Each structure stands twice: as structure tokens, then as C-alpha cells.
C-alpha positions in Angstrom: 8.5 13.3 17.6 5.2 14.2 19.1 3.4 14.5 16.1 1.5 17.3 17.7 4.7 19.4 17.6 5.3 19.3 14.2 1.9 20.1 13.1 2.0 23.5 15.8 5.2 23.9 13.2 3.1 24.5 10.0 2.6 27.4 7.9 0.8 27.1 4.6 2.7 28.5 1.4 2.5 28.0 -2.2 5.2 25.4 -2.3 4.4 21.6 -4.5 5.1 17.9 -2.9 5.7 15.0 -5.0 5.6 11.6 -3.7 6.8 9.3 -6.1 6.5 5.8 -4.0 7.4 2.6 -6.0 5.5 0.0 -4.3 8.0 -3.1 -2.9 10.8 -0.7 -4.1 13.8 -2.9 -2.0 15.1 -5.8 -3.1 17.7 -8.4 -2.1 21.0 -9.7 -4.5 19.6 -12.7 -6.5 22.7 -15.7 -7.6 23.6 -15.2 -11.0 21.8 -12.1 -11.9 24.4 -9.3 -10.6 23.2 -7.5 -7.5 19.6 -6.3 -6.3 16.7 -5.2 -9.0 17.8 -1.5 -8.7 21.3 -2.1 -9.1 20.8 -4.5 -12.3 18.4 -2.2 -14.3 19.2 0.8 -15.8 17.7 3.9 -14.8 20.3 6.9 -15.9 16.9 9.1 -14.8 16.5 7.9 -11.8 20.3 7.8 -10.8 20.8 11.0 -12.1 18.1 12.4 -9.9 19.9 10.6 -7.0 23.4 13.0 -7.9 21.4 16.0 -7.3 19.1 14.6 -4.0 19.9 13.3 -0.9 19.6 10.6 -0.2 19.3 7.4 2.7 17.6 4.5 4.1 14.0 4.3 5.3 12.5 1.5 7.7 9.1 1.7 7.6 7.7 0.7 10.6 10.4 -0.6 13.0 14.4 -2.6 12.0 13.3 -6.2 12.1 9.5 -5.6 11.1 8.3 -7.0 7.7 5.7 -4.6 7.1 2.1 -4.5 5.8 1.5 -2.1 2.7 -1.0 -0.1 4.9 0.9 0.7 7.8 4.2 1.1 5.5 1.9 4.1 3.6 1.0 5.6 7.2 4.2 6.3 7.9 5.3 7.6 4.4 2.6 10.1 5.0 3.9 10.9 8.6 0.9 8.6 10.5 2.5 6.8 13.2 2.2 3.4 11.6 1.7 1.6 15.4 -0.7 4.0 16.4 -2.2 4.1 13.1 -2.6 0.8 12.3 -5.9 -0.6 10.9 -7.2 -4.0 9.2 -6.8 -4.2 5.6 -10.3 -4.2 5.3 -11.5 -1.3 5.8 -8.6 -0.1 3.4 -9.8 -2.2 0.7 -13.3 -0.8 1.0 -12.6 2.5 1.1 -10.4 1.9 -2.1 -13.7 0.9 -3.9 -15.5 4.1 -2.3 -17.8 1.8 0.2 -19.5 4.0 2.5 -18.7 2.1 5.9 -20.9 2.7 8.7 -20.2 1.8 12.7 -22.7 -1.4 12.2 -20.2 -2.8 9.6 -17.0 -5.3 9.9 -14.3 -5.0 6.3 -12.0 -7.7 5.1 -9.9 -8.1 2.0 -11.0 -11.2 0.6 -8.6 -13.4 -1.6 -9.9 -15.7 -4.0 -7.5 -18.5 -4.0 -7.8 -22.3 -6.1 -8.0 -25.8 -3.0 -6.0 -28.7 -4.2 -8.4 -32.1 -4.0 -7.4 -32.4 -0.6 -8.8 -29.3 0.3 -5.1 -27.1 1.1 -4.8 -23.9 -0.7 -2.3 -24.3 -3.7 -2.4 -20.8 -5.0 -3.2 -18.3 -2.7 -4.5 -15.8 -5.4 -6.2 -18.0 -8.0 -3.8 -17.2 -10.9 -4.4 -13.5 -10.5 -7.7 -13.9 -12.5 -8.9 -10.8 -13.9 -11.1 -8.1 -11.8 -14.0 -9.3 -14.2 -13.8 -12.7 -13.2 -13.5 -11.4 -9.6 -17.3 -9.6 -10.3 -18.7 -12.9 -11.1 -17.6 -14.8 -8.7 -18.7 -11.7 -5.4 -22.5 -12.2 -7.5 -22.3 -16.2 -8.0 -21.7 -16.1 -4.1 -24.0 -12.8 -3.0 -27.2 -14.8 -5.0 -26.6 -18.3 -3.2 -25.1 -17.4 0.0 -27.4 -17.3 3.4 -26.4 -15.2 5.9 -27.2 -15.3 9.7 -30.4 -13.6 10.7 -29.7 -9.8 11.6 -26.5 -9.8 9.4 -26.2 -8.4 5.6 -23.3 -8.9 3.2 -22.3 -6.7 1.2 -19.0 -8.4 -1.7 -17.2 -6.6 -4.8 -14.1 -7.2 -6.3 -11.3 -4.7 -5.6 -8.6 -5.7 -8.1 -7.8 -9.2 -10.2 -8.0 -12.0 -7.2 -8.5 -9.7 -4.4 -12.4 -8.4 -3.3 -14.0 -6.7 -0.6 -15.7 -8.6 2.6 -18.3 -6.5 4.5 -20.7 -7.6 7.0 -23.1 -5.3 8.6 -25.1 -6.4 11.6 -25.1 -4.5 15.4 -22.8 -6.0 17.7 -19.4 -7.3 15.4 -16.1 -7.4 16.6 -13.1 -6.5 15.0 -11.2 -9.3 17.0 -10.9 -12.2 14.8 -8.2 -14.0 13.5 -7.8 -14.2 9.6 -8.4 -17.3 7.6 -5.6 -16.7 5.1 -2.6 -19.1 7.1 -0.2 -17.2 4.3 1.2 -20.1 2.4 0.5 -22.8 0.0 -0.2 -26.7 1.6 -2.4 -25.6 4.4 -5.9 -25.4 4.4 -8.3 -22.4 4.8 -7.8 -21.4 8.8 -11.5 -20.8 10.3 -12.0 -17.1 11.4 -11.1 -17.4 15.2 -11.9 -15.1 18.3 -8.6 -12.7 19.3 -11.1 -12.1 22.2 -13.7 -12.9 24.0 -15.9 -10.6 22.3 -15.4 -11.7 19.1 -16.8 -15.1 19.6 -20.3 -14.4 18.2 -19.2 -12.9 14.7 -16.2 -15.7 14.5 -19.4 -17.9 14.7 -21.2 -15.7 12.2 -18.2 -15.5 9.5 -17.9 -19.6 9.8 -21.2 -20.1 8.9 -21.0 -17.8 5.9 -17.7 -19.5 4.8 -19.1 -22.6 5.1 -21.2 -21.8 2.1 -18.6 -20.2 0.0 -16.6 -23.4 0.3 -19.9 -25.4 -1.1 -21.1 -22.4 -3.7 -17.4 -22.2 -5.0 -16.6 -25.8 -5.1 -17.1 -26.3 -8.9 -15.1 -23.2 -9.8 -11.5 -24.5 -11.9 -9.6 -22.0 -10.2 -11.3 -19.8 -7.8 -12.9 -22.5 -5.5 -12.3 -20.4 -2.1 -12.1 -17.5 -0.5 -9.5 -16.5 2.4 -10.3 -13.4 4.8 -7.7 -11.2 6.3 -7.3 -7.7 8.0 -11.0 -7.5 9.9 -11.8 -4.1 10.9 -13.9 -1.6 11.9 -13.4 2.2 10.6 -12.4 4.7 12.3 -11.7 8.4 11.3 -8.4 10.1 11.0 -7.2 13.6 10.7 -6.5 14.9 7.3 -3.0 15.9 5.7 -5.0 19.3 5.3 -5.7 19.4 8.9 -2.5 17.9 10.1 -0.5 19.8 7.1 -2.1 22.6 5.9 -1.5 20.5 2.4 -4.4 19.9 -0.1 -3.8 16.9 -1.7 -3.8 14.9 -4.6 -3.4 10.8 -4.8 -2.9 9.6 -8.3 -3.1 5.9 -7.7 -4.6 3.2 -9.5 -4.9 0.0 -7.2 -8.2 0.2 -4.9 -5.8 0.1 -1.5 -3.6 2.7 -1.8 -7.1 4.6 -3.1 -8.3 3.8 0.1 -5.3 5.0 2.4 -5.4 8.3 0.4 -9.5 8.9 1.0 -9.2 7.8 4.6 -6.2 10.7 5.1 -8.1 13.1 3.1 -7.1 13.0 0.4 -8.6 13.8 -3.4 -8.7 10.0 -5.9 -7.6 10.9 -9.1 -9.8 8.8 -11.7 -8.3 5.8 -12.5 -5.7 5.0 -15.6 -4.5 3.0 -17.5 -1.1 2.7 -16.6 2.4 4.2 -15.3 3.0 7.5 -18.2 -1.0 7.9 -18.0 -0.3 8.6 -14.2 2.0 11.0 -15.1 0.2 13.1 -17.3 -2.5 13.6 -14.6 0.3 15.2 -12.6 1.2 17.4 -15.4 -2.5 18.3 -15.8 -3.2 19.0 -12.2 -0.1 20.5 -11.0 -1.4 23.6 -10.4 -4.2 22.6 -8.7 -3.0 21.1 -5.1 0.2 21.2 -2.5 1.0 17.8 -2.5 0.8 14.6 -4.7 0.9 11.2 -4.0 2.1 8.9 -7.2 1.7 5.3 -6.5 3.6 2.6 -8.9 2.4 -0.8 -7.7 4.3 -3.5 -9.8 7.1 -3.6 -9.0 5.6 -5.0 -6.0 3.5 -7.5 -7.9 7.0 -8.6 -9.7 8.6 -9.2 -6.4 5.7 -11.4 -4.9 5.8 -13.5 -8.2 9.6 -13.9 -8.3 10.4 -12.5 -11.2 13.2 -10.7 -11.1 13.8 -9.6 -14.2 10.2 -8.2 -14.3 10.9 -5.8 -11.7 13.8 -5.1 -13.2 11.7 -4.2 -16.5 9.2 -2.2 -14.3 12.0 0.0 -13.1 13.6 0.4 -16.3 10.1 1.6 -18.1 8.9 3.9 -15.5 13.0 5.4 -15.1 12.2 8.0 -18.8 9.0 9.3 -16.7 11.3 10.5 -14.2 12.4 13.7 -15.8 8.9 14.6 -16.8 8.5 14.6 -13.0 11.4 16.5 -12.6 10.8 19.5 -15.3 7.8 20.5 -13.2 10.1 21.7 -10.8 7.9 20.7 -7.9 9.9 22.3 -4.5 10.1 18.7 -3.0 10.5 15.5 -5.4 10.7 12.5 -3.4 11.4 9.0 -5.0 11.3 6.0 -2.4 9.1 2.8 -1.7 6.9 1.4 0.8 8.1 -1.4 2.1 10.7 -4.0 0.2 9.7 -6.8 -1.7 12.6 -8.7 -2.7 11.9 -11.1 -5.8 14.4 -13.3 -3.8 11.6 -13.7 -0.5 8.7 -13.4 -3.3 7.2 -11.7 -0.1 7.5 -8.3 2.2 10.5 -7.9 3.9 12.0 -6.1 7.0 15.2 -4.5 4.5 14.8 -1.0 4.8 14.1 1.1 1.8 16.2 3.2 -0.1 15.0 7.3 -0.5 16.0 10.0 -2.3 15.0 13.9 -1.6 15.4 16.7 -4.0 15.3 20.2 -2.7 17.2 23.3 -3.7 17.7 23.5 0.1 18.5 20.1 0.3 22.6 19.3 0.9 23.4 17.1 -2.4 25.8 14.1 -1.0 27.9 11.7 -2.5 25.6 8.8 -3.9 26.1 8.0 -7.4 23.2 5.5 -8.6 19.8 5.1 -6.6 19.9 1.5 -4.5 20.1 -0.1 -1.7 23.8 -0.5 -1.5 24.7 3.5 -2.5 21.9 5.0 -0.4 24.0 3.4 2.9 26.1 5.8 2.3 23.6 9.2 2.0 23.2 12.0 4.0 20.0 11.1 5.3 21.0 8.1 6.7 18.9 5.4 7.9 15.7 7.0 9.9 12.2 5.6 10.7 9.9 6.3 7.4 7.5 8.3 9.6 9.9 10.9 9.8 10.0 11.4 5.7 7.0 14.1 6.1 8.8 15.7 8.2 11.9 16.6 5.7 9.3 17.4 3.0 7.6 20.1 4.8 10.8 21.1 6.5 12.2 21.5 3.0 9.1 22.8 1.0 9.5 25.6 3.9 5.9 24.6 5.8 7.7 25.1 8.7 8.5 27.6 11.6 10.9 27.2 13.9 10.9 25.6 17.3 11.3 27.5 20.5 12.8 31.1 20.8 
């Protein structure tokens, strides 16, 4: 649907919508485990909610496409993930609340480990703590000599991740990632993907050549990989489009960045998921729409930790009843994408979803998992449709046409 059609149907009321998002929710059956992570997990509250909801599967982008977290979240919030896609750098910069200018080029940096041959042995440098990443950022900034006319900003994001911002006139985002996305290969040089990126690529290469030397004496994080080069652009907010005063309760910087770009207020970072639910309880009277983000299912999936991902679902499950007790008019539980432990990466598999509302046509799904939701009343559809369904069930859309 043309997004402008949906926006013209929006009306404001006092209804409450909660999106409870498990990052990397979907999985695959692993030999010897008895099913997918969701199938194996003991999650009575999620299953009970599924029995009281309408369920289905969402394709984050399009069937067969493995999504990044950025476009997958844009889709969940009703933004076309293709047209609205932006590089990870801007999302990361927004997540650490760095105020980008039109002279800035941002990238997401991974501290990584190189072996004696210069090949990547660990793309995440052993998941070093955030404090260690902060020390490394300061070490690089102290020693690097940036090209004339440039400024470099380097800030820790979370664990091994950092935000890299180059400020200068005439920078281009037409730059390929330096992360080959696999081990056993060397970091790539920044290469232009269009003629206008040639000068920017040369400037970046001068900086990265120095970074390799500056970090060469580090035992684990002895190099930096850059990806998601992007320049800032403005997006219409959830309030402008859908009349929703929104609060994001998310702890990882990139997801806070997405929320900030879409005009959501940001709750301060909390220690854990129970404290996120406490924040939802405290602030429930203040907003129309709540985005509560649970990161760790994705992290465990990327590590290939099947049992760890199962534990995430089991540990979060008791909190679901506390969210239900608030009686939101619409409660959606889903994920941004699948991260099967079997694959140790994001995948193209559709994501289970359930929508709980008084006006929902409750189907016959008994348990919340990938195969059960396949038979649900929502069927299989693009994730970008989800916001329209939530607005309709919240009584926030008027009739189309005479």
C-alpha cells in the first residue's frame, strides 16, 4: 500500500500499542536439539498469549532476502525498508546521540582480531567489553593523523562496536565495506562504489593504514573493520505519520538510534530486560506507542549458542504476563529477523508474530514458534504491513472511501 494512503486514514485516540521485539527471534531446528530454539524453550506465558492472539509470519524485506537490523526495524515501524534504508553508520551515530551534520560520513566500526598473516580470526575481538572499546577509541584518536581538512570522531558503541565519523567537505557515502563478513580473510580496503567516492576512499585508506599500526600491539583488538557508510537524512516521525507519541525502551545503541531517527523519545538505558519492563510499567500512562527491544536472542544466535538462545526466551517469558497486565489495546510480540544458531547469522526465514487485541480474530495457534504460526490467521506477509494492522486494531484508522 502507498504509505500516504495509510497516513490519511489515521485518527488519534487514547489507545495504547506495545511492540515487544525479540531481536533475531526466528531460528532453525538443530540436529539433536528437538526443534528450533522457540520450539524447545519452555515459555508458557508466550504460548498462552499465542492462544489468545492472531498469529502469522512476517518477511522483513522480501522472501529470500536476509535483512540487516536497520531495514528490518524500519519495516516493523511501517517504513518501506527499501526506500528508507540507510547505512549502519548513521544508525550507530544516532544511537550514541552524536549530532551528525551534513559534512559527516558515519560508519559502524568493529574492533577485530588479525592473525599473524593479517587475516581476520575473530570479527568481534572476543566481544571485548565496552570500556575496552572506549580505551581503544582514545588510543586511535590520540595517534592518528587525519588528512588535511578532515576531523575524526571515534566513540564506543557497545562491546566491540564503535562509531566512526569522518567530517569534511565533499565526502561521499559511495564506499564499500571493509568488513569481508567472514574469518580467514584480510580486511578489505575502502573502495569507491561510484566515481564520486574515489577521494573519500583514499582519505579513509590513509586513516585505516595508520589504525593497523596503532593497534598492532593489542592482544585481541588489533584492527578495525568499517561498514555501513552513510550520510544523515531526515525521516518523518511516527507522530507525524501515525499520530503516535512514542517511547523506545531499548538498551543497544543502534536500536536507540533507529528510534531517535523516527522521533521516538528514548528511555535511559536499563541494566536488563526486567528493568525494561519496569520502565514500561512506570511510563505507560505517558505515551501511545512503546517499542521494547530484547537484544540477546540475536547475540546468542550469532554465536551459534542454541542453548543460550533458548534460555533468553525462558528468562523473558515470565515478564510477558506483566506486560499483559497493563492491558494495552494492542500487544504485538515478534522479531526483526531470524538469527538461527545453526547458521550463526541473520537469515531470510520469516519471523513468527502474534497480535493480541480485543478486535483480533483469534486463531487456532497453540504455541508461539515458527511452524505453529505458519497456520495462523495473519498468514505470511511483509513486515511493513504490521504497523497498519496495529493501528487498525487500536481503532486509529478510519474507513477508506465512501
